[in-house]
All heavy atoms as TSV, in Angstrom:
chain	resi	resn	atom	element	x	y	z
A	1	MET	N	N	5.020	5.464	11.233
A	1	MET	CA	C	5.331	5.930	9.930
A	1	MET	C	C	4.961	4.797	8.941
A	1	MET	O	O	4.571	5.058	7.751
A	1	MET	CB	C	6.808	6.290	9.787
A	1	MET	CG	C	6.998	7.032	8.560
A	1	MET	SD	S	8.642	7.827	8.354
A	1	MET	CE	C	9.593	7.600	9.766
A	2	GLY	N	N	5.086	3.561	9.378
A	2	GLY	CA	C	4.728	2.392	8.483
A	2	GLY	C	C	3.230	2.387	8.068
A	2	GLY	O	O	2.926	2.141	6.959
A	3	VAL	N	N	2.378	2.716	9.010
A	3	VAL	CA	C	0.940	2.753	8.699
A	3	VAL	C	C	0.679	3.917	7.693
A	3	VAL	O	O	-0.017	3.714	6.716
A	3	VAL	CB	C	0.122	2.968	10.021
A	3	VAL	CG1	C	-1.309	3.245	9.649
A	3	VAL	CG2	C	0.197	1.735	10.875
A	4	ALA	N	N	1.281	5.063	7.909
A	4	ALA	CA	C	1.110	6.179	7.034
A	4	ALA	C	C	1.518	5.871	5.586
A	4	ALA	O	O	0.804	6.128	4.649
A	4	ALA	CB	C	1.941	7.430	7.504
A	5	GLU	N	N	2.627	5.163	5.455
A	5	GLU	CA	C	3.136	4.838	4.126
A	5	GLU	C	C	2.300	3.741	3.509
A	5	GLU	O	O	1.949	3.768	2.345
A	5	GLU	CB	C	4.563	4.389	4.260
A	5	GLU	CG	C	5.250	4.118	2.942
A	5	GLU	CD	C	6.770	3.894	3.030
A	5	GLU	OE1	O	7.270	3.737	4.213
A	5	GLU	OE2	O	7.400	3.825	1.975
A	6	ALA	N	N	1.997	2.684	4.308
A	6	ALA	CA	C	1.242	1.580	3.792
A	6	ALA	C	C	-0.217	1.980	3.366
A	6	ALA	O	O	-0.654	1.587	2.258
A	6	ALA	CB	C	1.123	0.481	4.879
A	7	VAL	N	N	-0.871	2.800	4.096
A	7	VAL	CA	C	-2.180	3.267	3.788
A	7	VAL	C	C	-2.149	4.175	2.520
A	7	VAL	O	O	-2.943	3.970	1.598
A	7	VAL	CB	C	-2.895	3.938	4.954
A	7	VAL	CG1	C	-4.178	4.635	4.494
A	7	VAL	CG2	C	-3.123	2.987	6.098
A	8	ARG	N	N	-1.197	5.033	2.459
A	8	ARG	CA	C	-1.052	5.970	1.340
A	8	ARG	C	C	-0.783	5.191	0.038
A	8	ARG	O	O	-1.463	5.359	-0.944
A	8	ARG	CB	C	0.100	6.961	1.578
A	8	ARG	CG	C	0.298	7.927	0.411
A	8	ARG	CD	C	1.612	8.653	0.495
A	8	ARG	NE	N	2.700	7.740	0.522
A	8	ARG	CZ	C	3.750	7.817	1.377
A	8	ARG	NH1	N	3.848	8.819	2.239
A	8	ARG	NH2	N	4.743	6.950	1.321
A	9	ASP	N	N	0.160	4.193	0.104
A	9	ASP	CA	C	0.509	3.405	-1.103
A	9	ASP	C	C	-0.709	2.535	-1.492
A	9	ASP	O	O	-1.002	2.380	-2.655
A	9	ASP	CB	C	1.654	2.589	-0.844
A	9	ASP	CG	C	2.992	3.373	-0.706
A	9	ASP	OD1	O	2.890	4.573	-1.044
A	9	ASP	OD2	O	3.986	2.843	-0.310
A	10	THR	N	N	-1.440	1.980	-0.521
A	10	THR	CA	C	-2.631	1.164	-0.857
A	10	THR	C	C	-3.677	2.018	-1.471
A	10	THR	O	O	-4.328	1.565	-2.497
A	10	THR	CB	C	-3.120	0.474	0.399
A	10	THR	OG1	O	-2.055	-0.406	0.953
A	10	THR	CG2	C	-4.285	-0.407	0.059
A	11	MET	N	N	-3.892	3.173	-0.912
A	11	MET	CA	C	-4.934	4.063	-1.468
A	11	MET	C	C	-4.590	4.504	-2.908
A	11	MET	O	O	-5.445	4.577	-3.754
A	11	MET	CB	C	-5.099	5.300	-0.622
A	11	MET	CG	C	-5.817	4.954	0.760
A	11	MET	SD	S	-5.900	6.370	1.894
A	11	MET	CE	C	-7.198	7.306	1.104
A	12	ARG	N	N	-3.366	4.722	-3.159
A	12	ARG	CA	C	-2.896	5.040	-4.542
A	12	ARG	C	C	-3.097	3.903	-5.500
A	12	ARG	O	O	-3.576	4.052	-6.564
A	12	ARG	CB	C	-1.452	5.468	-4.529
A	12	ARG	CG	C	-1.164	6.838	-4.111
A	12	ARG	CD	C	0.310	7.189	-4.381
A	12	ARG	NE	N	0.550	8.550	-4.008
A	12	ARG	CZ	C	1.686	8.954	-3.497
A	12	ARG	NH1	N	2.680	8.099	-3.335
A	12	ARG	NH2	N	1.873	10.210	-3.205
A	13	GLU	N	N	-2.693	2.748	-5.023
A	13	GLU	CA	C	-2.718	1.465	-5.867
A	13	GLU	C	C	-4.197	1.169	-6.254
A	13	GLU	O	O	-4.402	0.733	-7.406
A	13	GLU	CB	C	-2.168	0.376	-5.131
A	13	GLU	CG	C	-2.019	-0.914	-5.921
A	13	GLU	CD	C	-1.088	-0.859	-7.078
A	13	GLU	OE1	O	-0.052	-0.115	-7.001
A	13	GLU	OE2	O	-1.282	-1.526	-8.106
A	14	PHE	N	N	-5.126	1.327	-5.396
A	14	PHE	CA	C	-6.519	0.901	-5.657
A	14	PHE	C	C	-7.443	2.072	-5.957
A	14	PHE	O	O	-8.679	1.843	-5.988
A	14	PHE	CB	C	-7.047	0.070	-4.464
A	14	PHE	CG	C	-6.298	-1.190	-4.309
A	14	PHE	CD1	C	-5.313	-1.438	-3.395
A	14	PHE	CD2	C	-6.599	-2.282	-5.199
A	14	PHE	CE1	C	-4.665	-2.589	-3.271
A	14	PHE	CE2	C	-5.970	-3.558	-5.057
A	14	PHE	CZ	C	-4.923	-3.672	-4.138
A	15	SER	N	N	-6.920	3.255	-6.218
A	15	SER	CA	C	-7.808	4.379	-6.399
A	15	SER	C	C	-8.692	4.202	-7.571
A	15	SER	O	O	-9.845	4.781	-7.591
A	15	SER	CB	C	-6.922	5.727	-6.506
A	15	SER	OG	O	-6.167	5.706	-7.715
A	16	ASP	N	N	-8.288	3.532	-8.623
A	16	ASP	CA	C	-9.178	3.384	-9.793
A	16	ASP	C	C	-10.271	2.328	-9.575
A	16	ASP	O	O	-11.220	2.229	-10.358
A	16	ASP	CB	C	-8.307	2.933	-10.987
A	16	ASP	CG	C	-7.370	3.971	-11.461
A	16	ASP	OD1	O	-7.662	5.135	-11.175
A	16	ASP	OD2	O	-6.399	3.653	-12.089
A	17	SER	N	N	-10.162	1.506	-8.465
A	17	SER	CA	C	-11.155	0.487	-8.211
A	17	SER	C	C	-12.159	0.817	-7.202
A	17	SER	O	O	-12.999	0.018	-6.886
A	17	SER	CB	C	-10.445	-0.830	-7.696
A	17	SER	OG	O	-9.123	-0.872	-8.012
A	18	VAL	N	N	-12.074	2.058	-6.691
A	18	VAL	CA	C	-13.042	2.472	-5.584
A	18	VAL	C	C	-13.875	3.617	-6.073
A	18	VAL	O	O	-13.408	4.365	-6.980
A	18	VAL	CB	C	-12.328	2.816	-4.258
A	18	VAL	CG1	C	-11.648	1.576	-3.699
A	18	VAL	CG2	C	-11.377	3.934	-4.423
A	19	PRO	N	N	-15.041	3.861	-5.547
A	19	PRO	CA	C	-15.827	5.017	-5.902
A	19	PRO	C	C	-15.099	6.351	-5.652
A	19	PRO	O	O	-14.225	6.383	-4.758
A	19	PRO	CB	C	-17.098	4.950	-5.060
A	19	PRO	CG	C	-17.043	3.583	-4.400
A	19	PRO	CD	C	-15.691	3.040	-4.505
A	20	ALA	N	N	-15.400	7.328	-6.370
A	20	ALA	CA	C	-14.805	8.640	-6.200
A	20	ALA	C	C	-14.893	9.148	-4.722
A	20	ALA	O	O	-13.961	9.806	-4.234
A	20	ALA	CB	C	-15.410	9.660	-7.179
A	21	SER	N	N	-15.927	8.832	-4.067
A	21	SER	CA	C	-16.097	9.201	-2.717
A	21	SER	C	C	-15.142	8.621	-1.703
A	21	SER	O	O	-15.029	9.044	-0.567
A	21	SER	CB	C	-17.573	8.987	-2.247
A	21	SER	OG	O	-17.760	7.608	-2.222
A	22	ALA	N	N	-14.520	7.511	-2.193
A	22	ALA	CA	C	-13.528	6.779	-1.328
A	22	ALA	C	C	-12.089	6.988	-1.755
A	22	ALA	O	O	-11.269	6.193	-1.497
A	22	ALA	CB	C	-13.926	5.319	-1.269
A	23	ARG	N	N	-11.869	8.075	-2.474
A	23	ARG	CA	C	-10.540	8.415	-2.998
A	23	ARG	C	C	-9.904	9.611	-2.303
A	23	ARG	O	O	-10.669	10.544	-1.985
A	23	ARG	CB	C	-10.565	8.688	-4.485
A	23	ARG	CG	C	-10.829	7.452	-5.271
A	23	ARG	CD	C	-10.764	7.819	-6.774
A	23	ARG	NE	N	-11.450	6.743	-7.520
A	23	ARG	CZ	C	-12.085	6.911	-8.644
A	23	ARG	NH1	N	-12.146	8.108	-9.186
A	23	ARG	NH2	N	-12.623	5.949	-9.259
A	24	ALA	N	N	-8.689	9.592	-2.207
A	24	ALA	CA	C	-7.911	10.840	-1.852
A	24	ALA	C	C	-7.095	11.225	-3.072
A	24	ALA	O	O	-6.576	10.353	-3.747
A	24	ALA	CB	C	-6.948	10.554	-0.719
A	25	CYS	N	N	-7.047	12.502	-3.425
A	25	CYS	CA	C	-6.313	13.017	-4.534
A	25	CYS	C	C	-4.980	13.548	-4.128
A	25	CYS	O	O	-4.827	14.740	-3.798
A	25	CYS	CB	C	-7.164	14.066	-5.279
A	25	CYS	SG	S	-8.613	13.333	-6.053
A	26	PHE	N	N	-4.017	12.622	-4.007
A	26	PHE	CA	C	-2.679	13.044	-3.602
A	26	PHE	C	C	-2.002	13.821	-4.630
A	26	PHE	O	O	-2.149	13.596	-5.831
A	26	PHE	CB	C	-1.854	11.817	-3.290
A	26	PHE	CG	C	-2.353	10.936	-2.195
A	26	PHE	CD1	C	-2.939	9.667	-2.438
A	26	PHE	CD2	C	-2.379	11.380	-0.880
A	26	PHE	CE1	C	-3.423	8.872	-1.357
A	26	PHE	CE2	C	-2.744	10.572	0.174
A	26	PHE	CZ	C	-3.318	9.337	-0.093
A	27	PRO	N	N	-1.183	14.851	-4.274
A	27	PRO	CA	C	-0.400	15.601	-5.260
A	27	PRO	C	C	0.633	14.637	-5.878
A	27	PRO	O	O	1.058	13.662	-5.278
A	27	PRO	CB	C	0.282	16.682	-4.432
A	27	PRO	CG	C	0.230	16.197	-2.970
A	27	PRO	CD	C	-0.925	15.237	-2.919
A	28	VAL	N	N	1.046	14.980	-7.085
A	28	VAL	CA	C	2.079	14.213	-7.736
A	28	VAL	C	C	3.372	14.192	-6.894
A	28	VAL	O	O	3.805	15.218	-6.455
A	28	VAL	CB	C	2.352	14.788	-9.136
A	28	VAL	CG1	C	3.525	14.034	-9.843
A	28	VAL	CG2	C	1.152	14.718	-10.008
A	29	GLY	N	N	3.812	13.011	-6.602
A	29	GLY	CA	C	5.089	12.927	-5.796
A	29	GLY	C	C	4.881	13.031	-4.349
A	29	GLY	O	O	5.805	13.012	-3.627
A	30	GLY	N	N	3.725	13.220	-3.839
A	30	GLY	CA	C	3.605	13.431	-2.416
A	30	GLY	C	C	2.293	12.885	-1.896
A	30	GLY	O	O	1.480	12.393	-2.618
A	31	PRO	N	N	2.067	12.937	-0.617
A	31	PRO	CA	C	2.997	13.515	0.340
A	31	PRO	C	C	4.097	12.544	0.715
A	31	PRO	O	O	3.952	11.305	0.565
A	31	PRO	CB	C	2.053	13.702	1.592
A	31	PRO	CG	C	1.071	12.575	1.464
A	31	PRO	CD	C	0.793	12.372	-0.050
A	32	ASN	N	N	5.241	13.048	1.092
A	32	ASN	CA	C	6.284	12.188	1.555
A	32	ASN	C	C	5.941	11.754	2.981
A	32	ASN	O	O	4.965	12.202	3.571
A	32	ASN	CB	C	7.698	12.839	1.434
A	32	ASN	CG	C	7.865	14.112	2.297
A	32	ASN	OD1	O	7.303	14.116	3.373
A	32	ASN	ND2	N	8.572	15.083	1.816
A	33	ASN	N	N	6.757	10.911	3.590
A	33	ASN	CA	C	6.478	10.406	4.889
A	33	ASN	C	C	6.355	11.525	5.918
A	33	ASN	O	O	5.446	11.483	6.810
A	33	ASN	CB	C	7.488	9.320	5.296
A	33	ASN	CG	C	7.255	8.047	4.569
A	33	ASN	OD1	O	6.142	7.780	4.050
A	33	ASN	ND2	N	8.274	7.226	4.563
A	34	ALA	N	N	7.236	12.479	5.914
A	34	ALA	CA	C	7.172	13.514	6.925
A	34	ALA	C	C	5.914	14.377	6.726
A	34	ALA	O	O	5.304	14.689	7.788
A	34	ALA	CB	C	8.451	14.408	6.785
A	35	GLN	N	N	5.531	14.679	5.542
A	35	GLN	CA	C	4.268	15.393	5.319
A	35	GLN	C	C	3.100	14.607	5.785
A	35	GLN	O	O	2.154	15.109	6.347
A	35	GLN	CB	C	4.189	15.840	3.838
A	35	GLN	CG	C	5.179	16.831	3.396
A	35	GLN	CD	C	5.283	16.894	1.844
A	35	GLN	OE1	O	5.102	15.893	1.185
A	35	GLN	NE2	N	5.518	18.103	1.317
A	36	ALA	N	N	3.109	13.323	5.449
A	36	ALA	CA	C	2.059	12.424	5.850
A	36	ALA	C	C	1.816	12.435	7.355
A	36	ALA	O	O	0.667	12.506	7.820
A	36	ALA	CB	C	2.218	11.057	5.281
A	37	ILE	N	N	2.877	12.319	8.091
A	37	ILE	CA	C	2.796	12.306	9.504
A	37	ILE	C	C	2.232	13.667	10.032
A	37	ILE	O	O	1.327	13.589	10.900
A	37	ILE	CB	C	4.172	12.075	10.196
A	37	ILE	CG1	C	4.699	10.658	9.791
A	37	ILE	CG2	C	4.116	12.270	11.675
A	37	ILE	CD1	C	3.761	9.501	10.221
A	38	ARG	N	N	2.572	14.763	9.448
A	38	ARG	CA	C	1.996	16.079	9.826
A	38	ARG	C	C	0.511	16.107	9.525
A	38	ARG	O	O	-0.317	16.582	10.371
A	38	ARG	CB	C	2.680	17.210	9.115
A	38	ARG	CG	C	4.056	17.475	9.618
A	38	ARG	CD	C	4.679	18.737	9.024
A	38	ARG	NE	N	6.064	18.685	9.132
A	38	ARG	CZ	C	6.969	18.441	8.142
A	38	ARG	NH1	N	6.501	18.213	6.918
A	38	ARG	NH2	N	8.239	18.436	8.344
A	39	VAL	N	N	0.099	15.566	8.379
A	39	VAL	CA	C	-1.356	15.523	8.024
A	39	VAL	C	C	-2.073	14.684	9.058
A	39	VAL	O	O	-3.169	15.099	9.528
A	39	VAL	CB	C	-1.529	14.952	6.609
A	39	VAL	CG1	C	-2.925	14.511	6.353
A	39	VAL	CG2	C	-1.056	15.957	5.612
A	40	ILE	N	N	-1.542	13.557	9.391
A	40	ILE	CA	C	-2.268	12.633	10.332
A	40	ILE	C	C	-2.375	13.250	11.705
A	40	ILE	O	O	-3.381	13.231	12.337
A	40	ILE	CB	C	-1.560	11.222	10.344
A	40	ILE	CG1	C	-1.663	10.590	9.043
A	40	ILE	CG2	C	-2.128	10.390	11.498
A	40	ILE	CD1	C	-0.725	9.489	8.789
A	41	LEU	N	N	-1.226	13.864	12.193
A	41	LEU	CA	C	-1.276	14.473	13.517
A	41	LEU	C	C	-2.241	15.589	13.592
A	41	LEU	O	O	-2.988	15.743	14.576
A	41	LEU	CB	C	0.109	14.939	13.935
A	41	LEU	CG	C	1.138	13.816	14.263
A	41	LEU	CD1	C	2.526	14.420	14.466
A	41	LEU	CD2	C	0.671	13.070	15.495
A	42	LYS	N	N	-2.292	16.421	12.526
A	42	LYS	CA	C	-3.289	17.527	12.487
A	42	LYS	C	C	-4.677	17.005	12.548
A	42	LYS	O	O	-5.531	17.538	13.341
A	42	LYS	CB	C	-3.115	18.355	11.231
A	42	LYS	CG	C	-4.044	19.509	11.076
A	42	LYS	CD	C	-3.817	20.227	9.785
A	42	LYS	CE	C	-4.827	21.411	9.627
A	42	LYS	NZ	N	-4.676	22.070	8.385
A	43	TYR	N	N	-5.033	15.913	11.857
A	43	TYR	CA	C	-6.268	15.296	11.899
A	43	TYR	C	C	-6.625	14.756	13.250
A	43	TYR	O	O	-7.723	15.014	13.792
A	43	TYR	CB	C	-6.404	14.258	10.805
A	43	TYR	CG	C	-7.784	13.610	10.782
A	43	TYR	CD1	C	-8.816	14.224	10.104
A	43	TYR	CD2	C	-8.072	12.396	11.452
A	43	TYR	CE1	C	-10.060	13.666	10.079
A	43	TYR	CE2	C	-9.297	11.842	11.382
A	43	TYR	CZ	C	-10.296	12.443	10.734
A	43	TYR	OH	O	-11.594	11.927	10.693
A	44	LEU	N	N	-5.707	14.041	13.883
A	44	LEU	CA	C	-5.916	13.489	15.215
A	44	LEU	C	C	-6.200	14.605	16.209
A	44	LEU	O	O	-7.081	14.386	17.117
A	44	LEU	CB	C	-4.707	12.719	15.635
A	44	LEU	CG	C	-4.403	11.451	14.810
A	44	LEU	CD1	C	-3.116	10.747	15.330
A	44	LEU	CD2	C	-5.566	10.502	14.831
A	45	ARG	N	N	-5.478	15.653	16.178
A	45	ARG	CA	C	-5.673	16.767	17.117
A	45	ARG	C	C	-7.039	17.416	16.888
A	45	ARG	O	O	-7.687	17.892	17.840
A	45	ARG	CB	C	-4.575	17.801	17.041
A	45	ARG	CG	C	-3.279	17.375	17.594
A	45	ARG	CD	C	-2.162	18.365	17.434
A	45	ARG	NE	N	-0.883	17.762	17.918
A	45	ARG	CZ	C	0.196	17.712	17.229
A	45	ARG	NH1	N	0.238	18.091	15.905
A	45	ARG	NH2	N	1.265	17.128	17.755
A	46	ALA	N	N	-7.499	17.445	15.643
A	46	ALA	CA	C	-8.735	18.172	15.329
A	46	ALA	C	C	-9.959	17.319	15.590
A	46	ALA	O	O	-11.090	17.775	15.732
A	46	ALA	CB	C	-8.746	18.555	13.888
A	47	THR	N	N	-9.785	15.999	15.700
A	47	THR	CA	C	-10.907	15.036	15.812
A	47	THR	C	C	-10.747	14.102	16.971
A	47	THR	O	O	-10.752	12.901	16.757
A	47	THR	CB	C	-11.245	14.346	14.545
A	47	THR	OG1	O	-10.043	13.619	14.177
A	47	THR	CG2	C	-11.675	15.267	13.395
A	48	PRO	N	N	-10.571	14.510	18.190
A	48	PRO	CA	C	-10.282	13.608	19.238
A	48	PRO	C	C	-11.372	12.622	19.545
A	48	PRO	O	O	-11.153	11.557	20.073
A	48	PRO	CB	C	-10.036	14.554	20.505
A	48	PRO	CG	C	-10.700	15.792	20.155
A	48	PRO	CD	C	-10.573	15.930	18.611
A	49	GLU	N	N	-12.592	12.970	19.116
A	49	GLU	CA	C	-13.738	12.058	19.272
A	49	GLU	C	C	-13.601	10.763	18.451
A	49	GLU	O	O	-14.295	9.776	18.694
A	49	GLU	CB	C	-15.065	12.788	19.010
A	49	GLU	CG	C	-15.290	13.059	17.470
A	49	GLU	CD	C	-14.633	14.315	16.980
A	49	GLU	OE1	O	-13.838	14.967	17.714
A	49	GLU	OE2	O	-14.807	14.669	15.840
A	50	LYS	N	N	-12.656	10.784	17.519
A	50	LYS	CA	C	-12.497	9.554	16.673
A	50	LYS	C	C	-11.286	8.716	17.120
A	50	LYS	O	O	-11.007	7.732	16.446
A	50	LYS	CB	C	-12.327	10.023	15.227
A	50	LYS	CG	C	-13.599	10.663	14.662
A	50	LYS	CD	C	-13.472	10.907	13.222
A	50	LYS	CE	C	-14.782	11.519	12.704
A	50	LYS	NZ	N	-14.725	11.801	11.305
A	51	LEU	N	N	-10.597	9.037	18.118
A	51	LEU	CA	C	-9.412	8.322	18.509
A	51	LEU	C	C	-9.614	6.894	18.868
A	51	LEU	O	O	-8.637	6.057	18.996
A	51	LEU	CB	C	-8.696	9.086	19.624
A	51	LEU	CG	C	-8.123	10.456	19.306
A	51	LEU	CD1	C	-7.463	11.109	20.486
A	51	LEU	CD2	C	-7.187	10.365	18.082
A	52	HIS	N	N	-10.842	6.463	19.068
A	52	HIS	CA	C	-11.163	5.016	19.317
A	52	HIS	C	C	-11.030	4.187	18.069
A	52	HIS	O	O	-11.041	2.925	18.170
A	52	HIS	CB	C	-12.574	4.883	19.907
A	52	HIS	CG	C	-13.689	5.219	18.975
A	52	HIS	ND1	N	-13.977	6.575	18.661
A	52	HIS	CD2	C	-14.450	4.526	18.237
A	52	HIS	CE1	C	-14.900	6.624	17.819
A	52	HIS	NE2	N	-15.268	5.366	17.508
A	53	LEU	N	N	-10.981	4.800	16.863
A	53	LEU	CA	C	-10.884	4.044	15.648
A	53	LEU	C	C	-9.477	3.490	15.398
A	53	LEU	O	O	-8.527	3.950	16.104
A	53	LEU	CB	C	-11.240	4.984	14.506
A	53	LEU	CG	C	-12.645	5.579	14.506
A	53	LEU	CD1	C	-12.875	6.551	13.344
A	53	LEU	CD2	C	-13.668	4.423	14.395
A	54	SER	N	N	-9.370	2.540	14.469
A	54	SER	CA	C	-8.050	1.899	14.240
A	54	SER	C	C	-7.139	2.922	13.621
A	54	SER	O	O	-7.574	3.928	12.981
A	54	SER	CB	C	-8.236	0.679	13.332
A	54	SER	OG	O	-8.538	1.115	12.023
A	55	SER	N	N	-5.865	2.617	13.673
A	55	SER	CA	C	-4.831	3.505	13.054
A	55	SER	C	C	-5.026	3.624	11.545
A	55	SER	O	O	-4.828	4.646	10.894
A	55	SER	CB	C	-3.402	3.047	13.320
A	55	SER	OG	O	-3.211	1.724	12.886
A	56	THR	N	N	-5.455	2.491	10.930
A	56	THR	CA	C	-5.669	2.509	9.467
A	56	THR	C	C	-6.880	3.393	9.149
A	56	THR	O	O	-6.776	4.234	8.230
A	56	THR	CB	C	-5.974	1.091	8.985
A	56	THR	OG1	O	-4.873	0.255	9.241
A	56	THR	CG2	C	-6.327	1.059	7.477
A	57	GLU	N	N	-7.965	3.271	9.860
A	57	GLU	CA	C	-9.122	4.194	9.579
A	57	GLU	C	C	-8.773	5.614	9.797
A	57	GLU	O	O	-9.117	6.512	8.961
A	57	GLU	CB	C	-10.246	3.787	10.544
A	57	GLU	CG	C	-10.906	2.446	10.229
A	57	GLU	CD	C	-11.965	2.100	11.291
A	57	GLU	OE1	O	-11.611	2.016	12.421
A	57	GLU	OE2	O	-13.131	1.942	10.893
A	58	LEU	N	N	-8.137	5.902	10.853
A	58	LEU	CA	C	-7.729	7.329	11.145
A	58	LEU	C	C	-6.844	7.887	10.066
A	58	LEU	O	O	-7.003	9.034	9.631
A	58	LEU	CB	C	-7.039	7.440	12.536
A	58	LEU	CG	C	-8.015	7.239	13.768
A	58	LEU	CD1	C	-7.133	7.031	14.954
A	58	LEU	CD2	C	-8.916	8.367	13.889
A	59	THR	N	N	-5.911	7.071	9.633
A	59	THR	CA	C	-5.006	7.537	8.539
A	59	THR	C	C	-5.746	7.820	7.234
A	59	THR	O	O	-5.548	8.755	6.622
A	59	THR	CB	C	-3.867	6.480	8.311
A	59	THR	OG1	O	-3.157	6.315	9.581
A	59	THR	CG2	C	-2.962	6.941	7.241
A	60	MET	N	N	-6.661	6.915	6.915
A	60	MET	CA	C	-7.486	7.095	5.715
A	60	MET	C	C	-8.330	8.365	5.837
A	60	MET	O	O	-8.373	9.181	4.908
A	60	MET	CB	C	-8.393	5.869	5.473
A	60	MET	CG	C	-7.704	4.653	4.989
A	60	MET	SD	S	-8.759	3.226	4.818
A	60	MET	CE	C	-9.861	3.792	3.525
A	61	PHE	N	N	-8.973	8.578	6.977
A	61	PHE	CA	C	-9.796	9.786	7.177
A	61	PHE	C	C	-8.949	11.056	7.094
A	61	PHE	O	O	-9.327	12.061	6.542
A	61	PHE	CB	C	-10.580	9.740	8.483
A	61	PHE	CG	C	-11.636	8.661	8.539
A	61	PHE	CD1	C	-11.858	7.998	9.690
A	61	PHE	CD2	C	-12.392	8.357	7.377
A	61	PHE	CE1	C	-12.886	7.030	9.788
A	61	PHE	CE2	C	-13.388	7.404	7.473
A	61	PHE	CZ	C	-13.636	6.747	8.645
A	62	ALA	N	N	-7.716	10.989	7.616
A	62	ALA	CA	C	-6.778	12.103	7.550
A	62	ALA	C	C	-6.435	12.445	6.086
A	62	ALA	O	O	-6.459	13.637	5.713
A	62	ALA	CB	C	-5.541	11.847	8.378
A	63	TYR	N	N	-6.181	11.361	5.337
A	63	TYR	CA	C	-5.861	11.650	3.952
A	63	TYR	C	C	-7.074	12.140	3.154
A	63	TYR	O	O	-6.998	13.052	2.341
A	63	TYR	CB	C	-5.345	10.355	3.283
A	63	TYR	CG	C	-3.995	9.944	3.754
A	63	TYR	CD1	C	-3.633	8.592	3.680
A	63	TYR	CD2	C	-3.023	10.894	4.071
A	63	TYR	CE1	C	-2.316	8.192	4.094
A	63	TYR	CE2	C	-1.756	10.429	4.469
A	63	TYR	CZ	C	-1.441	9.142	4.459
A	63	TYR	OH	O	-0.160	8.746	4.842
A	64	PHE	N	N	-8.250	11.596	3.446
A	64	PHE	CA	C	-9.503	12.087	2.756
A	64	PHE	C	C	-9.711	13.529	3.068
A	64	PHE	O	O	-10.054	14.355	2.196
A	64	PHE	CB	C	-10.746	11.338	3.202
A	64	PHE	CG	C	-10.807	9.883	2.782
A	64	PHE	CD1	C	-11.296	8.881	3.600
A	64	PHE	CD2	C	-10.337	9.484	1.488
A	64	PHE	CE1	C	-11.525	7.587	3.176
A	64	PHE	CE2	C	-10.457	8.150	1.061
A	64	PHE	CZ	C	-10.996	7.231	1.887
A	65	SER	N	N	-9.443	13.925	4.295
A	65	SER	CA	C	-9.649	15.300	4.765
A	65	SER	C	C	-8.629	16.243	4.095
A	65	SER	O	O	-9.000	17.359	3.658
A	65	SER	CB	C	-9.542	15.371	6.242
A	65	SER	OG	O	-9.629	16.718	6.712
A	66	ALA	N	N	-7.381	15.870	4.075
A	66	ALA	CA	C	-6.358	16.789	3.568
A	66	ALA	C	C	-6.266	16.720	2.026
A	66	ALA	O	O	-5.809	17.758	1.456
A	66	ALA	CB	C	-4.955	16.278	4.167
A	67	PHE	N	N	-6.630	15.627	1.438
A	67	PHE	CA	C	-6.381	15.559	-0.062
A	67	PHE	C	C	-7.751	15.220	-0.698
A	67	PHE	O	O	-7.812	14.307	-1.511
A	67	PHE	CB	C	-5.314	14.525	-0.340
A	67	PHE	CG	C	-4.029	14.735	0.314
A	67	PHE	CD1	C	-3.641	13.965	1.420
A	67	PHE	CD2	C	-3.217	15.744	-0.159
A	67	PHE	CE1	C	-2.428	14.234	2.042
A	67	PHE	CE2	C	-1.976	16.040	0.486
A	67	PHE	CZ	C	-1.627	15.279	1.531
A	68	GLU	N	N	-8.722	16.025	-0.386
A	68	GLU	CA	C	-10.094	15.889	-0.913
A	68	GLU	C	C	-10.064	15.984	-2.466
A	68	GLU	O	O	-9.460	16.982	-2.941
A	68	GLU	CB	C	-10.975	16.890	-0.308
A	68	GLU	CG	C	-12.386	16.779	-0.724
A	68	GLU	CD	C	-13.344	17.815	-0.083
A	68	GLU	OE1	O	-12.796	18.598	0.787
A	68	GLU	OE2	O	-14.502	17.864	-0.463
A	69	CYS	N	N	-10.712	15.110	-3.096
A	69	CYS	CA	C	-10.842	15.209	-4.585
A	69	CYS	C	C	-12.005	16.230	-4.866
A	69	CYS	O	O	-13.056	16.129	-4.308
A	69	CYS	CB	C	-11.234	13.859	-5.153
A	69	CYS	SG	S	-9.909	12.652	-5.000
A	70	LYS	N	N	-11.686	17.100	-5.779
A	70	LYS	CA	C	-12.738	18.142	-6.087
A	70	LYS	C	C	-13.099	18.084	-7.563
A	70	LYS	O	O	-12.498	17.560	-8.369
A	70	LYS	CB	C	-12.134	19.551	-5.819
A	70	LYS	CG	C	-11.854	19.659	-4.370
A	70	LYS	CD	C	-11.262	21.061	-4.052
A	70	LYS	CE	C	-10.998	21.037	-2.573
A	70	LYS	NZ	N	-10.435	22.187	-2.068
């Protein structure tokens, strides 16, 4: 849960400093930790070929996938 929270908070904090392609568009006030864990688990189950990546990378990819900026 610590990685999920740390990555989410870091992505929010630095969202204005990175290109749009490297942003996740989180909903206002969310996701909370429980929702974040569900998002990450869904991504891990859907992409087992990426499980060799670090927990930080996987968490970022899960957020990018679930909270795509449109």
